[in-house]
N, C-alpha and C positions, 0 to 999 in steps of 0.2 A: 515605322517611318513617319517622320514629321514633315509635312509639306509647307508648314508655315501658315501665315494668315492669307486669306484670299478674299477678293472683293465679292460683293453680292452677285449671284448668277449661277448658271448651271455649268458643270465642268465634266468633260469626258475623262474617265479614269482608265489609265492603261499601265501595264507593267511590261518590262523587257528584261531578259536575262542576257548576259554576255554582250552588253551594248557596244563594247569596243572590239568585239570579235577576237578575243584572246584565246578562246578554247576551240580547237579543231573539232568540228562537228560534222556528222553525216548530212544534216539538214539545217541550214542557217535561216530558213524562211519561217520557222515556227517558234521563234523566240519571243514573240510578243502576244499579248492578249488585251483586248479592250472590254471593260465591263459593259454589260447590256444596259444597265441603268446609269443615270447621271448623278453626280454629286451636286446637290443643291445647297448653296450657301444663302441663308436668309439674311435680311437686313437687320443690323443691330438696332435696338431701340435707342432713341435719342435724336438730337438735332445734328444736321450735317450740312454746312454751308458750302456752296461752290459758286464761282463766277461763271455766268453763262454768256455774257456779251459786254463789250466796251464800245460805246458810241461817242463820236466826236461831233462838236458843233463849232464851225461848219464841218460838213462831212468830208470835203476835199479842200483843206486850207491851203492858202498861198503862203509863200515865205514871208515871215513877219506878222502873220495873222495871230490874233489872240484866240486860243482854242480852249474850250471847256469840255468836260467829260461827264458822261452818265454811265454807271456800271450796273448791270443786272445781276443781283445776288439772289440765288435760289436756295431754298432749304429742301434738300432731298431726303431729310430725316423723317422720323415718325413723331417728333414733338417740336414745339415752338423753340426758336432760337432767340435768346434775349438780345438786347441792343449791343452793337459792336461798331468797330471802326473799319471802314473799307478804304484801302489805300491804293493810289495809282502813282506809278513812277514813269517818267519819260525824260530822256535827255538830261539826266542829273537833277531833275526837279521831282520833289515828293509832295503829293497832294492828298489830303484826307477828306473823307465824307462820313457823315453819321448815318448808320443803319439802325432803324428801329427794330422792334420785335418782328420776326418773320415766322408766320405760321407754317406748320408742316405742309409741304407741297406748294407753298406760295413763293412768289418772286417779288423782290423789292427793287424798284428803280432808284438807285442812290445817286443823287447829284453830288459831284465831287467839288469841294471848295477850291477856289483859286483857278488860275489859268496857266497855260503854257504858250510861250511864243514860238510859233512854228519855225523850224529851221529846214533848209533845203536838204533833200535826200531822204534816206530811210531812217526811221527811228522805231524802237521797240516800246510798245505800251505794255506795262505789267500791272495788273489789278489783283489785289489780295483781299479776300474776305476775312473778317475777324483778324485783322493785321496785328492787333495787340494781344491776341490769344486769350480773350476773356470768356469765350463760349467753350464749354466742354463738349466737343464733337465726337461722334463715333468714328470719323475719319479725318485726321488732321493733315492729310497729304494731298487733298484735292481742292485747296483754297485758292490756288493761283491760276490765272489765265493770262497768256501773253498773245499779242498780235502786233503786226507791223503796220506802220503808217508811212506813206511816201508823200513827201511834199515836192512837187515838181515831177520830173521824169524819174523812172526807175521801177524796179519790181519790188513788191512787198513780199518779203520772205520771213518765216517765223523763227528763224535761227540766227545766231550771232556767230560769225566766223573769225577764227584766230589763226593767223599764219604762224607756223613753227618758228620761222626765222625772226619774227617780231617779238617773240617771247624771250624769256631767259632759258638758256640751255647749256648742257654740258655734253658735247658731242662734236661732230664735224659739220660745219656749214657747207652745203653743196651749192654751187652756183653754176649757171648755164655755160656751156661751151660757147665761147665768143664766136666761133666760126659756124657753130651749129651744123656740123658736117652731116650730110644726108646719110641716114642709116646708122649713125653713131649712137651707141647706147649711152644716154646721159640722163640721170634721174632729174636733175634740176631743170633741164629743158622741158620735161613733162610735168614739172611742178606748177602749181597755180600761179605763183608769183615769181617763177623762174628761180626759185630757191627752196631748199628743204634742209632737214637736219638728219644726219646719219648717226644712229646709236649702235655701237658694236662692242661695248664693254659694260660689265655689271656696274650699276650705279649711274650710268649716263641717263639723261632725261631731257624733256622739253616741258616748260612750265609757263603758266600765264594766270592772270587773275580774271575772273568772269565779270562781265559788266551787267548781266541780267540773271535772274533766277533760272535754274535749269534742272531737269530730271532725266536728261538723256544726252548721249554723246555720240558723235560720228567722227571717226578718225580716217583721213585719207592717208594711206600708207603703202609701202612696198616692202615685201619680204621675199627671200629667195625662192626661185623655182626649184623643183626637184631635179636631180641630176639628169634623169631621162625625160623630163617634162611632166606635166600633169599637176604641178603645184604642190605646195606644202602648207601645213597649218602650224601656227605657233601662238604665242600670247605676248601681251605687253601689260604692265601693271599700272593701274590708275589709282592715284592718291588724291585726297581732298583735304586741304589744310593739314598736311602731314600724316593723315590717317589712310591706311589702305582701304580702298572701296571695293575693287573687284579686278579680275583679269579681263582684258579685252581680247577676244579671239580674233586673230588675223589669219588671212588665207591668201594664197596666190593662185588658187585654182581657176580664177577667172581673169588672170593677167598673164604677162610674159608670152608674147608672140614674137616670132623670129622671121627676119627677112629684110630686104632693102627696098621693097616696093611699097607704094601707097595703096595698092589694090588689096583690100582685105582678103580676097580669095587667094592671093599669092603668098600670104603669111602662113606660117606653120607653127605647131606646138613643139616641134623637135628642137631642142636647144642648139643654138648656134652662136656665132660671134656677135651679130647685131640683133638687139632686142628692142621692143617697143611695147606700148600698153603696159607699163611697168607698175602702175598703181591700181589699187582697189579701195573700197570704202568698207569699214567695219563699224557696226553700230551696236549700242547697248542702252537699255533702260537702267536707271540707277537705283530705282526702288524708293527714292525719297527726293525731295526738292532741296537743292543747295542754293543758298541765297547769293545775290550779287556780292562780289568781293571775295568769293571763295577762290583759294589758290589751288588750281588743278595741276597735277604733275603726271605725265606719262613717263614711266621709268622702266628701264631694263633691269629687272632683278635677276638673281642667279638662275632661276628656273625658266626665264624667258630666253631660251637658248638658241634662237636662230642665228645664223652667221651675221646678220645685220637686221636692223629695223630702221626704215626711213620714214620720217613723219613729215608730211607736207602741210597739213592743216587739220584743225579740229573745229567742228561745229557743235555748239551747245544750244539746246532748245528745251523749253518747257512744253512738253507734249500733253495733250488731253488724254483722259482715260480711253481705253479701247472702246470703239463704238459697239453698241449692242447689235446682234444679228437682225437685219431688217426683216420686216414681215414678208413672207413669201419666199425667203431665201432658204437654202438647204446647206447644212454643214457637210463638208466632205468627210468628216469623221463618221457620218452615217453610212458611208460607202466603204468604210474599212480603213481610211487613212489614220495613222497614229502619229501624233506629233512627237518630235524629239527622240525617236527610237533609232534613227539612222538607217531605217530599212526602206527600200524602194517602194514608193506609193503610186507608181505609174498606173497599176491596174485600178486602184481606187479612184484616181483622178479620171481615168477613162470611163469607169462606170458612172461617175457623177455626170460627166458630159453627155454620155449617150442616154442617160435616164430621161432626158428631155427629147421628145420626138423631133424637135426642130434642130437638134444638134447643138443647142446653146442653153446653158443653165446658169442661174445666179448662184454662185458658191461663196461661202464665207470660210476663210482659213481658220483652223483651230489655233489655240494659244501656243504657238510655237511652229517652227518650220517643219514642212513635210519634205520628203526626199523624192523628187522626180528621178526617173531612171536614166533617161538618155542624156548624154553629155553633148553640149554644143561644141562642135569642133573648133569654133572661133572664140570660145570662152566668153561669150557675151553674158553679162549678169542676168539673173532671173528677172522676169517682168515684175513691176510693183504689185503688191497685193492690196485689194480694195479696202480692207479695214485696218491695216497697220497704221498706227499714229505716226505723225512726224513727216520729215522730208524724205527719208530713205526707206526702201522696202526692207 
């Protein structure tokens, strides 16, 4: 079994048989095993540049101000990185700075040439180390850092949002019910811009061009509930510049509540005529960075066989690598949790919590989801996990 390339670090190794529960067994609780030792991946020899920080001058510019930039470029490799170009883009403007030789373990503060005239609202700053690809690095996928800057009022968010109805699409445009009848099931009424796109035939799609580099995607979507409630799982196909990237897993297990009351306790999971909480969000890391200008397409292929897929919006973000386990924290894998095996890890979670006599313990999730056992009767999504990168848990 080839698990592909892995970043430097220690990994828990586990195996599971019959992960989709296709074999009737006397005991389904003994299908997984975790190795007692860790798989340790050492750092490859050579230079490896990454951007650690982007600073602006002034730190909080006003509209119309001339803004200059300094980028912190760190060499996390084992040998020196020769001179290179550090590039910063913002608001359609591209600025370059010259980076000299950076010793192993050192950080260079690179002054970026030129300035940007601040515009009101939120903008994305994107800094790229070795932008012209002159340094032979051990990892070419960690050269980019993005962050937001807000001029005036507003929140700084690290992602760029694309409404389905604003892109190109082949499907059905859904618009809000003009009367917005209370209790009436209407997907567009619950959509972020009061509009969304319904895909129900093979080949239908939503498509848009990215304005910033991205290595992750979040899709706000709705797919059908199960006939008896409880949700379903399906997929939608993601393409970049016409090439298949991956399947995006979609689920309705935390959506579809029924009833005509605004009281959450008065809603039910039992399917009925009037439904609400129709949408959920699905997220995926893409494994590589796609540059600005990439044409992304969410397409319904032949094996994406839900009765319908409704796309409200897509968020693209350049997320940082997963954070290392902080000192003093304990991995829940040490208490028996196994990621990605689909088996209930409630007991392991409880053991981790009760291990601390105060009833509270700092835990770090393994690389992948674990499966808590108890279902929330109101289908609220799980709480965000502390070390997951990006906007969404």
